[in-house]
N, C-alpha and C positions, 0 to 999 in steps of 0.2 A: 705779335703778328695779328692777333684777333682784333686789336684795337684799330689797326690801320688798314686792314684788308677785309672786306665783306665776304670774299670768297673763302679765305682762311677761317673766318668766323663761322660760316656755314659748315665747313668741313669739320671743324673742331667741336661744334655743338650739335652734330648730327644726332637726331633723337633716337634713331634705331641703334646707332653705335653705343650710346650711353645706356640704353635699355639692355643691351647685350652685356655690358660691364656690370650692371646691377644684377643680372641673372647669374653671371659667372661667380659672383661673390655671395650668392644667396645659399640658404640651407638646401633648397631644392636641387641646386647644381651639385652640392656636396653629396647629397643622397644619390643622385644619378651616377656619380663617378665611383660609388662603392661597388665592390664585387657583388655580382648577383647571387652567387652561391652562398655568401655569408649572411644574407639577410633572411630572416624567417618570413614565410609567406603570411603568417598571421599578423606580423608587425606591419607589413606593407598594406594589408587590407584594412586593418583596424589599429589606428595609431593610439587609441586610448584603451587598448587591451590591458588587463591586469597583469602584474608581473608573474603571477603563478601560471598563466596560460602560455607564456613565452618559454622557448627552449633555452638551453645553456648558451648556444651560439648567439642568440639574439640579445641575451642579457650582456654578454661580453661585448657585443657591438655597441650597446648603449653606454657602457662604462668606458671602454677603451676602443677608439677607432682602429680598424685593422691596418696592419702595416702593408705598404705596397709590395705586391708580388709580381714576379717576372713570369711571362708566358701567359697561358690561358687563364682568364678570370681576373686579370690585373686591372686596377682602376684606370679609367679612361680620362686622360687629361683633356681639359677644354680645348687646348690648342690642337689636339690630335684630330678633332672633328672638323669637318669642312664648314665654311661660313654659312652655307644654307642649312646644315644640320643644327648649328648653333642658334641661328636665327629662328628656326622652327621650334627648338626647345624653349627659347626666350618667349616666343609668342604663346606657347602653351602655358608657360609659367605666369604670364602677365595676367593680372586679375582686374585690370581696368575695364570698364564697360565699353560697349560699342559707341563710338562717337565721343567718348570722353578724351580730352586732351591732357596728356601728362607730360610735364617738362622733366625728362629723364636725366638731364644734366644736374638740375637742382635736386632731383630725387637721389642721385648717386652721392651728392655732397651731404644730404641729410642722413643718409644710411652710413656712410663711411668716412666723413669728414670730421675735423675736430669739433668739439662741443664745449660750450662754457655757459655759465649762469651769472647773471648780473641782476641787481635789484633796482627798481625805479626809485626816484627821489622820495625820501621819507617826508610826509607832511607833518608840520608841527603846529601845535596850538599856542598861539602867542598870548601872553598874559602880562599885565602891567606889574612891574616890580618883581617878577619871578621868572625862573628859567623856563624856556619853551619846552613843552611836553610833547613827545611823539604821539601821533594819532594812529589808531588802528584802522586798516581798510576793511570794510564789511561787505565786500562783493566785488564783482568785476564785469565789465562789458566793453565791447569794442565798437567805436564809431567809425565806419568804413567810408572813405572818400573814393568815389569811382571816377573822379576827374583825372586828368594827366598828372596833376600835382601829387596825388596819393597821400594826402596829409591825414593819415589815420590817427585816432586818439583813443586813449584808454579812459573809460568812465567808471567811477567807483564812489560809493557813499562812504563817509567816515563816521567814526564813533561819536563825534560831537554833533551829528545831524547835518553836516555840510556835505557838498558834492565837490569832488576833485577831478581835474582833467590832466592827463599826462600826454606828452608828445610821443607819437609812434610813426613818424613819416617814413616813406619808402625811398626818399631821395638818396642818391649815391654820392653827393657832395660831402666833403669833409666837415663843413660847418653843420650841415643838417644831421650827420651821423653823431656829432658830438652832443646835440641836443635831445637825442632819443632817450626817453625815460625821465625827462625833466618835467616839472610841474608847469602847466600853462595857466592855470587859474583855479581858484577856489571860491565857492559861494560863502554866504554869511553863515556862521555857526547856528545850528538850530533851524535851518531852512526846511528840513524834512519833518520837523515836529510842529510846524505852524498849523493852526486850525483855520482853514480857508472857508469853512462852511458858515462861520459866524454863529453857530448854534452853541449854547453852553454845554460843556462836557460834564457828564455825571461824575466821573472820577477826577481826582486832582491832577493837575498838569504834571507830566513827567519831566524829570531833569535830564534824562538820556533816552535816546531812541531804543526801541525794542526790536533788534534785529534777530531774525531766526538763525542766521549764520550758517546756512546750509549750501550756499553757493548759487542758487537759482533765483535769487531775489532781485536780479537786475536784468532788464531787457532794453535794448537800444533799437530805435527806428532810425536807420541812417538816412533814409530819404526825407523824412520830416524833421530830422535832427532833434529828435525827442528821446528822453530816457525815462523809463518806468521803473521806479524804485519802491520796493515793498518794505514797509516798516511796521512790524506788528500786523495789525489788521487794516492798515491804511495803504492805499496805492497812490503814490505821488507821481504826477507827470511833470517832468522838468524840461524847460526849454534850454537846450545846450548852447544857444547863442547868448543868452542873458544869465544862465545858471539860476533861474528862478522857478519856483513851483507854480505852474499855471492852472493845475486842477488837482482835485483829490477825490478819492472814492473810498468810503469805509465799508467794511464787511463785518458780519457778525463773528467771524472766526479769523484766526491768524493766517496770513498768506504764506504758503510754503514754496510755491513754484510759479514761475512765469514762462510763457512760451518765448522762444528766441526767434530772431529775424530769419526769414527764409526768402526764396527768390520769387515770391508773389505777395500781393498785398491782401492781408486778412486781418480781422480784429484780433486783438490780444486775448489769449486764453490764460487764465489764472486758476490755481488750485488752492483752496483753503483747507482747513483741517478736515472738513466733512462735506465739501462741495467742489464742483468744477463749473466755472462761470466764464462767460464771454464778455469782454470789455471792449466796446467800440469807442476809441478815443477820437474819432473824427468829429464828434460833437460832444463837448464836455457836459457835465451834469447841469451846471448853471446855465449854459447856453440852451440846453434842451428844455429845461423848465421855463425859461423865458419865452422860447419859441412856442411851446404848448400853451402857455398863458396868453400870448398874443393871438394865437389861433382861436382860443376860446372866446376872446373878446370881439373877434371879427363876426359880422353878420353874413350868413351864408347867402350867396347869390343863387339865382335860379339855375345857372349853369352847373353848379357843383353837384346837385342831385342827379342831373341828367348825365354828366360825364362820369359820375361815381369815382372821382379821383380822391376826394377827401371825405371823411365821415361827417355825419351831421353834427351840428353844434351840441345837440343833446345826447350824442353817442356816449356810451360808457368809457370809451377810450379818452375822452376829453373832460369827463366830469372829475371834480375833486374827490379825494378819498374821504371816508368817514371821519378820519382824524384831522381833516383840514389841509392836508399836504397836497402838492400838485399831483396830477394824474401820474400813473405808472410810467416808467421809462419805456420808450419804444425801442430804441436801438440797444441799450445795455440793460440787462435785467438787474433790478435791485435785489438786495439781500432778502427781502421779504416776498419776492415774486416766485411764481412757479417755474419760470423759465431758467432753471439751473439744474444741474445734474447732481443729485445727492450721492454721496459715497458711503457704502455700507461698512467700510473699514477705514479708520483714519490713517494718515501718514502719506499723502501723495508727495513725491519728491522730484519728479521730472515730467515735463510736457514737451512733446515734439510735434511740430508741423512739418511733415515730410516734404521733400522737394517736389516741384512740378513733375508730372501732371496730377499728383495726388492733392488737389486743391481742397478737397472737402474732408480730409482725414485728420483726426486729432488723436494722438496716442498719449496715454497716461500710465506711468509706472510709479511704484512706491513700496511701502512696507506691507504689501499684500501679494499673494502668490501668483497673480495674473497681470498681464498687460491689458488695459481697457482701451477699446477702439470706439471712437465716436465718429459720426458723420455730421458735419456742420449743417447740412440741409435738413436733418431730422433731429437736431439737438433739442432737448436734452436726452433723447432716447439712446440707450446703449446699443451700439450696433453688434459688437461681438467681443469676446474675451479670448486671450491666448494664454494657456497655463505655462507658467515658468517654474514654480516651486521655490524660487529664491526670493530674496528681499532686494529689490532693484532700486537704484538711486540715480541712474543716468541713462539717457537715450541719445543716440546719434544716428545720422544717416551716412551711408557710404555708397557712392560718392557723395560729397557734401554739396549743398546748393551752389549753383554757378551764378556769379555775378560779374558784370551786369548782364541782364537778360536782353536779347535782341529780338526783333520782330520775327526773324526767320529762324529762331532757335528750335531745335528738335528736342523732344523729351524722351527720356528712357521709360520703357514700359514697366520696369521693376527696379527696386532699390533694396539694398541690404540695410536692415535696421540693426544697430549694435546696442546691446544693453549691457550694463555692468552693475555689480552688487556683490552679494555674498550668498553662499549656500553651505550650511552646516559649518560655519566659522571660516570657510576658505573663500578666496576670490572666485567670482563667477563672471565669465565673459561669454555672452550669448549672442547668436546671430539669428535673425529672422528675415524672411523675404516678404516684401511688400509689393504686390502686383495688382494691376488694374484688372477688373473682371473682363472676360472676353466678350460679353454681349454688347457692351457699349464702348469698346476700345476704338472704334472707327469714328465715333461721333465727337461731339464738343468735349474737350478735356474737362471742362467744368462740370460736366454731368457724369463723370466716371465714378464708379464705386471701387474702392480698394480693399483687398483682403490680405491679412497678415498671417503667415505660416512659419512655424519654427524650422530651423535648418541645422544648427549645431550649438552645442554648449560645452565650453572649455571650463571644467571645474577641477582639473588636475594640475595643469602647469601655468595657469594664468597668474596666480599669486597665492602665497600661504596666508594672506590676510584679506580683509574686505577691500574691494575696489571702490574708489570714491568718485571718479569722473572718467568720461570717455569721450573721444572726438575722432573725427576723420582727418588725417593729416597726409595730404598728398595721396600716394597709392598705398598708404599704410593706415593702420588703426593705432591710436595711442591712448593709453589709460594710465591712471595713477592708483596706487594702493595706500594702505594705512601705515606702511613702513617707510614712507618717503620716497618710494621708487616711482619713476616715470618710465614706462616700457612702450616700445613700438613693436608691433607684430604685423604680419601680413594680413590681408583682408580675410583670409580663411580662418583667422583666430588661433592658429596652431604654431606657426613658425615665428620665433622671436627674431627681431632684427637688431635691436640694441636697447640699452637701458641707461638710466641716469638716476642717481640719488641726489635729491635737492640739498641734503646736508653735507655733500661733498664740496669742498672749497677750491679744489684744483681742477683745471681744465682737463678734458678728456681727449686723448689722441688715438688714432688707429694704432693697434699693436702689431700689425702685420703689413707686409708690403702688398702691392697689387698682385692678384692672382690667388691669394689665400683668403680664407674666411675670416671676417672681422671678429675679434674677441675683445670683450671689455674687461677691464680690471675688476669690475663689480658684477660680472656675469656669473653669479652663482646664487644659490638659494640659502646658503648658510647665513646665520646671523652675522651682522657687521660687528667687528671688534669694537670694544669700548675703551680699552686702555686700562691702566692701573688706577688712575683717578678720573673716572668718567665725568664726574660733576665739574671738573676743571676744563673739560673739552666738550662743550655742548654741541659744537658743530659735527662731531663724530658720534653723537648719541641718538640720531634719528629723532630729533626734537620737533621737527616740522614735517608736515605732510602736505601734499598738493590736493586741496579740497576741490579745486576746479582748475581745469586746463582749457586753453582756448587758442587754437592756431590762428595766426594773423592772415593766412591766405595768400602770401606773397611768394616770391621766388628769390633765390640767391641771398642777398643781404636782407631782403624783406621777409624771408621765411623764418619765422620765429614761433615759439610756443610760449604763451603767457601762462604763468602759474600763480595761483592765489592760494596762500597758506592759511587764511583766516585772519591774518594780521598785516601782511604785506604782499606785494606783487613782484614776481620775478620774471626775467626774460631769458628763456633758453635759446641760445643762438648757436648756429652751426658754423662757427668760426672761432678763431682765437680772440681772447680779450683784447680790446683796443689798447689798453695801457700796457699789456704785455708786449704787443708788437712794437709800440713806440719805444718802450725801454730797451728791447733788443736792438732796434735800429740805431738808437743813440749809442749803445755800447759798440755796435759794429762800425759806425762812422768814426768814433774815437779811435778804434783799433786800426782802421784802414788809413787814418791820417798819417800814421807812422810807418806804413808799409807801401813801398812803391811797386805796385803790381798793376797789370792791365785789367780791363773790365771783365774779361772772360774768367781770368783766374780769381778775381775778386768775387764774381758770382758763385764760382765753385766753392771757394772758401766760406762764403756766406751760408750756402746750403749745408756744408759740412758742420759748421758751427751750430746751425739750427738743429740738425739731426742729433748732435752731441748733447745739446740742451735738452731735447725731448727724451733722450735715453736717460739722462740724469733724473728727469722728472719721474719717469717710470720706475727707475730703480729706488728713488726716494719713497714713492708711494708704496712699492712692494715691501720695502723694509719697514715702513711705518705700520702697515697692516700686519706683518709678521710679529713685530714687537708687541702690538696691541693684542693679538691673539695669545701670545705667550703670557701677557699680563692677565688676560681672561682665565687662562688655565691656572695661574697662581692664585687668583682670587677664588676660583672654584675649589681648588685643593685646600685652601685655608679656611673657607667659610661655608660654602654651599655643601661640600661633601660631608662636613661635620654635622650638618643639621638634619 
């Protein structure tokens, strides 16, 4: 009915209705329905209190939910409340910012719908007279198309020095869906290792590119259709129309992190081992040197000194350096210039340009105990630092930057900054508040100064191992850990929504009907079973981790999460696998050909058969995990316990 009637479509996709459904199946709604007398006041006021400070009743509530009781103090069912009361509770639970648009229908599907993982097409190295060898993917970026076609693309460098592009369109047609994840083109091998400067290299030529392999070495400019790829100490600018390197910039140290695209145009920021630098790619190094040389050769006219627009021809800005090289770069500081920020501790891992109106702010995190805050207007002076105490490797803003930006767009005064990393060997998920200073909030947004303040640090339930990457995904925060898990939590950083392990090969389905809280088959913190012969089952041995995660920013079929493992790229989709649907439909068509039933009965039988199939998948998954855990116990009794 939604496809043929706009009125039914508006009723079925009502945003307030689906927000109410998201709330009723959230952890907050479950907590609100628990008996007030059974919950300790200390647990309500301090969710991170130690177990020794909680009473016996509170510990029992944490381990085993209380059984429904009749009479006074019994849980309140969501349906027992009036619609206005439920809407008020959902509004209080909603963590979206004022003026932020959230598609709650897509949000509900992402929270409680089926989920599956598929891998993009594997690139191969073709050789004469030998078998093609698979190529490893050494990073990941997303080229966004803001036209009505929404022809998004995945950009990544390969270990042979080439650049590869995959299709990631948002079209709903069957033909377009079948091409998602397919390779669209590859550059020539070794394109990222070419020396465009023409200067002889002191060291011998390398046979393979030197990738840092930390996940932040790729940055994409969707408006200019350019990609910036860091290979060792070289920054390559690639034209995505021709897949050719158009400019290069060399730095004295290896490049560890590049800033990512945001909702305003600013120069690229990059972090090397011991410095933070700004690279303005609007004018390449060769073009700038030619422009400066041309200006040096021109004779100054009488109008130039009077207008004071250009410096004199004998100005130090236009004179050759003592070593005979062209004058210093004006737009982008060179590695030998003073216009760069030195780092007193090595190991920068993540750079963030916050969304508008924080146009001047640059945030840097890494293997040092604080987040460094810079102001682009006063660069390279350090503006402030915010102590973390952990070793951070990822930064993200919540809500994420909004694209495309319109002329009448309104900006939020504050944003949440989410950081991930480790603290004392455990995962650390940290929230900070970035807010514009009050004295210049009414003026021009480009003149605002931002301040970063800590809000909350989840170092108890985030993960038992280091967090690797973090991003804002809809009205949730998503992060990955070093055990292969991808977890979604509410924006407060406390309440887990769902999780997925990328080493799982079977799709994930909701385990409960509507009205109850979603539970995942992998929703526990116990080690995953390995089986009796773990080496013969690498898919169940947590052999891969998500080093970088990247939401696609779409809705419904376009809402995906890209996962980079260090060798290949996967697509986490909130739908059943296409080949699974096609196989089931073919089986159903063959079965219905021999049964003479009407359309209504056929639809009911189709749903029943699909439910039976899902139950079989759940049962098979549960039995597999039980047998593997039993095999782990046998192995421990036979080997580990004797040692």
